[in-house]
N, C-alpha and C positions, 0 to 999 in steps of 0.2 A: 753143298756140303762134298765131294765128290772122297775125304778123308775123318772122320770122330776125334779130334783135338779133345787130348784129357790130358786135365795139369796133376804132374806129377803126389799133388798137396793132399787131391780128394781121393786117390785109390789109397784104398785101407790094403792089411795085410794081404790079402786075398786075391788083393789087386778086381773088388768091388768097389765100385762108384758110381753117386747117385746125380742123376743129369737133370737140369731145372732150367728153367729161364728159355734162353733165345735154344740150346741144344733140345731143350726137351719138342718148345716147341716145332723148330723145323725136321723133328722126328715123327712130330705127330700128325702134321700137316702135308709133306713133302712126302717123308721117305714111305713113312706107314710100316714101318718093321713089326710083322707077328712075334706073339713070345717065343722065346728059344731060336730066332734069327743071325746069323750070325753078320756084322756089319766090317768095314775094311777100318781100322781104326788106329791110332799114336800117341805116344805119349808127348807133349810139347818138349822140345828139343830132348827127346829121346827115343827109346824104340818103336818098332813098327810092329801088328797083328791084328788080334779082332778085337771083335767086343758081341757075347754073346748077352740078347737078353735078356733078362731071370725076373725081372716081373715090372707093369705098366701101369699105371694110376692117370689120374687124369690130370697133375698138371707134374710128373717125374713117371724118369724113365734107370732102374735098376740093370749096369750092366756088368759084364765081367770081360775082365781083360785078359788077355795070353797075349806077349809078344812074340814074337813069329820067331822060328826054330831058326833061321837062314839068320845070316850073321848081317847081311845090308841085300832083301828082297828086292832092291829099286836100283838098278844105275847111277853109277855116279852122273849129276846132272849140271850139263855143261856151263852151266853158270854160275854155281854154288860156290867160288872164286874169286866171282864179279861185286867191287865196291860201286856205287852211285850216288858221286854228287848231286846234292839237288838244290837249287836254288828252292826256298820255301813258297810254294801257292797260294791260291786262294784259298782259306783252311775248308770250305766246301768241297773244293778243288781235291786238299792237299790226304782226304781219309780215303779216298776211288786213289789217288797214287801208289800211297803206302800198299793198300791192297792190292796192288797190279805187280809194285814188285816184289812185295810176298810170296805174288801167287805164281810168279816166272823165279823164285827158291834164289834171291844173290845174298849175297855171304855181307854183305853193311850198308845201312844209307847211311849219308851220313848230309844233313840238314845240313844251310850255308843262308846268310843273309848274300845280299848284290842289290845291286842301284836302283833295279826294276822290281824290288821288292819292297812292299809297302811291311813299315814296321811294325804296325802293330799287330799282322801277321805272326810275327814269332810271340806275342803276348797272346793269342786264341788258345783256348779251349781244346784244341784239336790238336793245341800241341804239345800234352801233358804226355806225361810217358804213360799212364795208364791209357788215353784214347789210341793211341801209337800204337802200346800192343795189342791194343784190341784189333786195331785194323790188318797191324798182322798175321792175327793167328785168325781173321775169316781169307787173307788173302793167301795164306796155308794151307786153309782148308777143301778153297776153292782149285789148289794147283798140286794139292796131296803130295805135301809134303810137314814134314815134324820140325825141321829146325824154323825160327824163328832169326830173322834178321837180325845184327844189331844195329842200334841207332842212336848217332851219336848227332849234337846239335850245337849251332857255333856259331856269337853274337854276329860276327863280323868274319866277311871272308879273307882279307889278309890272316886274318886268324888261321885259321880252318887252313887256306893252304902252308900257311909257316907250320901248323902243330902237325897236317899229314902230309901234307907233300915238300918238307923242304928245300932250298935250292942248293944248299951242297947234297942232297940224295938224287939230282936229275940223272939220270943214264941207267937208273935200278936196271934191274927185275922185272920184265912185264909190259903191258903198255896202259897207257894212258887215251881218252879221247875224250871228244867237246864237242859236241852235237851242237853243229850251226849248218846255215847253209851256204852254198855255194862250196863248202869240199868235195873232195876230191869225191866221185864213183863209185875208186875201190880200197876207201882211207878203210873199209872195214873188215874187207876178206884181207887185205895185203897185211892190214897188224894180226888178224890171228893166223897166217899163215908163219909168223914168225917163232923162232922155236921157244921164244921167251914171252910166248901171248898172256904165260896167266901169269900169276894173278895178275888181273888185268880192274882200270875204272876207269867213269861215263860219268860226266857233268852233263849235268841235264840245266838248262837256264830257266828264268821266269817268261811268262808271257811277256810278250817285245825281246824276249833274248837275251842274250851275256850285251854288255855294250863295250865299246870295243877297245878301250883301256883292259877291261874286263879279259877281254881276249888275246890281249900283247902279254896278260903278266899269267894267263891260263898257261902258253905257248912256248913263256918263259920257262914253266913248271912241268914241261915234257909233254904236253898238251895236242894232240895232230887230231885235227877238225875230222869229225863225221860229217858225209850224207846224210837226211833220212829223206827223204821226198822233196818232189818242187811244186809242193804243193805249205801252204802255211797249215802248221796245223794246233794245237792247241794241246797242254802238255802232258796232258791223260794219253793224246793218242801219241806225242811224240813220245812218251813213255815207253809203248806197247810197241811201238816200230820199231825205236832202238834195239829194244829187249830180243826181238822176233830176230831181227838184219843178225845181233850177236850169236846170240844159239842157232844161230842155220851156221854160222861161220866156224865158232869156235865146235859143236859137234861136227863139221867137216875138217876140221882139222883133225879136233882125234881120231877118224875113221885114217886118214892118210898116213898118219902117226900110230897107228893101230893102238889105242889109247883106247 
């Protein structure tokens, strides 16, 4: 936990909150703050700042939140405008992937079915909105972000494409990439160098990858293939590799354009 995240509705009029459960356990067993200690904190989808530890009990901490006086103490993040389209992975992998996406600070996550996705995955308790939100919170705490990704779920790939990337909108500003073996090595850097590179969309397939028909459909909707590695990657590894590439590429583009 690199940023203690608070829910807006747990703060009273004076900015005081009582922490129980997971966060209190983490404070007690990992951070071990003394009475009066100051910790980096933020309100989910709200302000950053600090909390002061006001009291410590066996199962709780009372903290007082004070927002930062700076308008935005953290510079804009390279991936804050990124949408990730993700073919739903196995349930035990899904939570790790959602956490990783939130850790990198992406803007949106679009979960979708595909040919190689087991239909039972979409019925998993891990796909429930509260479970996905908790995964996002854990990832945001790790990455130091207050804003959580928004999540949309589509039971069919074509339904998702028609809703999110209609064929009559191909050529709209922004870059669309689909991770796939055999893509050009410089696709990521080339896309990021485009003046219209942001906002961007990255599509990641399931274990085994997209089938050829899906790749052809994605190409028709303006998705260019993105090379990740010469090795065969698990979904969670591919997600981290792709996001790291994109963050570096867009950060370099921002430096070159003085952004």
